C-alpha positions in Angstrom: -31.7 70.6 105.4 -35.4 71.3 105.4 -37.4 74.4 104.3 -38.9 75.2 107.7 -35.4 75.4 109.2 -34.4 77.7 106.3 -37.5 79.9 106.9 -36.6 80.2 110.6 -33.0 81.2 109.7 -34.3 83.8 107.3 -36.6 85.3 109.9 -33.7 85.4 112.4 -31.3 86.9 109.8 -33.7 89.6 108.8 -34.7 90.5 112.3 -31.1 90.6 113.4 -30.1 92.9 110.6 -33.2 95.2 111.2 -32.4 95.4 114.9 -28.9 96.7 114.1 -30.5 99.3 111.7 -33.1 100.2 114.3 -30.5 100.7 117.1 -28.2 102.7 114.8 -31.2 104.8 113.9 -31.2 106.3 117.4 -27.9 108.1 116.6 -29.4 109.2 113.3 -32.8 110.4 114.2 -31.8 113.4 116.3 -29.1 114.4 113.9 -31.4 114.4 110.8 -33.5 117.1 112.3 -30.6 118.8 114.1 -27.0 119.5 112.9 -27.4 117.6 109.6 -30.0 120.1 108.4 -27.5 122.9 108.5 -24.4 121.3 107.0 -23.4 121.7 103.4 -24.4 118.7 101.3 -23.5 117.9 97.6 -26.1 118.3 94.9 -26.6 114.6 94.6 -27.5 114.1 98.2 -30.8 112.1 98.2 -33.8 113.3 100.2 -33.9 112.1 103.8 -37.1 110.1 103.3 -35.4 107.6 100.9 -32.9 106.3 103.5 -35.5 104.4 105.6 -37.0 102.4 102.8 -33.6 101.7 101.1 -32.1 100.5 104.4 -35.1 98.3 105.2 -34.7 96.6 101.8 -31.0 96.2 102.2 -31.2 94.8 105.8 -33.8 92.3 104.5 -31.6 91.2 101.7 -28.6 91.0 104.1 -30.6 88.8 106.5 -31.7 86.5 103.8 -28.1 86.3 102.5 -26.7 85.4 105.9 -29.5 82.8 106.4 -28.7 81.1 103.1 -25.0 80.8 104.2 -26.0 79.7 107.7 -28.3 77.0 106.2 -25.3 75.4 104.6 -24.3 74.1 108.0 -23.0 75.9 111.1 -20.7 73.0 111.7 -18.7 73.9 108.5 -15.6 76.0 109.1 -16.2 78.1 106.0 -19.7 79.0 107.1 -18.5 80.0 110.6 -15.7 82.2 109.0 -18.1 83.8 106.5 -20.7 84.6 109.1 -18.0 85.9 111.5 -17.0 88.4 108.8 -20.7 89.2 108.2 -21.1 89.9 111.9 -18.1 92.3 111.8 -19.4 94.2 108.8 -22.8 94.4 110.4 -21.2 95.9 113.5 -19.3 98.4 111.3 -22.6 99.2 109.6 -24.2 100.2 112.9 -21.1 101.9 114.1 -20.9 104.2 111.0 -24.2 105.9 112.0 -22.9 106.5 115.5 -19.7 108.0 114.2 -21.2 110.1 111.4 -24.5 111.2 113.0 -24.0 110.7 116.7 -20.4 111.9 117.1 -20.4 114.2 114.0 -17.0 112.9 113.1 -17.2 113.1 109.3 -13.6 112.2 108.6 -13.5 109.3 111.0 -16.8 108.1 109.5 -15.2 108.2 106.0 -12.3 106.0 107.2 -14.8 103.6 108.9 -17.0 103.3 105.8 -14.0 102.4 103.7 -13.3 99.6 106.2 -17.0 98.6 106.0 -16.9 98.6 102.2 -13.8 96.2 102.3 -15.6 93.9 104.7 -18.7 93.8 102.4 -16.5 92.8 99.5 -14.8 90.1 101.7 -18.3 88.8 102.7 -19.4 88.7 99.0 -16.3 86.6 98.2 -16.7 84.3 101.2 -20.4 83.9 100.6 -19.9 83.1 96.9 -17.8 80.1 97.8 -20.8 78.8 99.9 -23.9 80.0 98.2 -23.9 82.1 95.0 -27.4 83.5 95.7 -26.2 84.7 99.1 -23.4 86.6 97.5 -25.6 88.2 94.9 -28.0 89.4 97.5 -25.2 91.5 99.0 -24.5 93.4 95.7 -27.2 96.0 96.2 -25.8 96.7 99.7 -22.3 97.1 98.3 -23.6 99.5 95.6 -25.5 101.6 98.2 -22.5 101.7 100.6 -20.3 102.7 97.6 -22.7 105.6 97.0 -22.7 106.4 100.7 -18.9 106.4 100.7 -18.8 109.0 98.0 -21.5 111.0 99.8 -19.7 110.8 103.1 -16.4 112.0 101.5 -18.2 114.9 99.8 -20.0 116.0 103.0 -16.7 115.8 104.9 -14.9 117.9 102.3 -17.7 120.5 102.1 -17.8 120.9 105.9 
C-alpha cells in the first residue's frame, strides 16, 4: 500500500466530508440570520462565527480518519463494515442541520443527534480495530457532537 494511494484517499475523504458539510450548510445559512437569531439560547452558546472553522477542522479529521481505514484494504470485510457505518453517521451529520435549522424541529433534531452520537461511538470502536490513529482522529468530533447534543437539548427546552 503506497503513500500516493493513501494521499489520494485522504483527499477524497476530506473532500467527501467537506461536501456533506457544504450541502448541509444550505439549510443552516438562512436560519442563522433568520429564526435562529430570535430563539432563546443558553448562556454557553458559542458565537456563530466559531462553527465554520470548527466544522472545517472536524470534517478534515473525519476525512483523514476514513481514508486511513480505507487504505487498509477495501476488500477486507471489517473495512467495508466500518466505512459503511462511517457513511451512515456522515449522512446523519448532514441530516441534523436540515432537521434543526431547515425544519426547525428542535426535539426531532435532539433525537437524531443522539443517534448520530451513538454512530460516532460505533465508528470509533470499529475504526480502532483497523487503525488506532483513525479512531483517535474521531475523538474531537465525538467531543464536539457531545457539546452540540447538550446545546441542542437546552435550546429545545428553552423554546
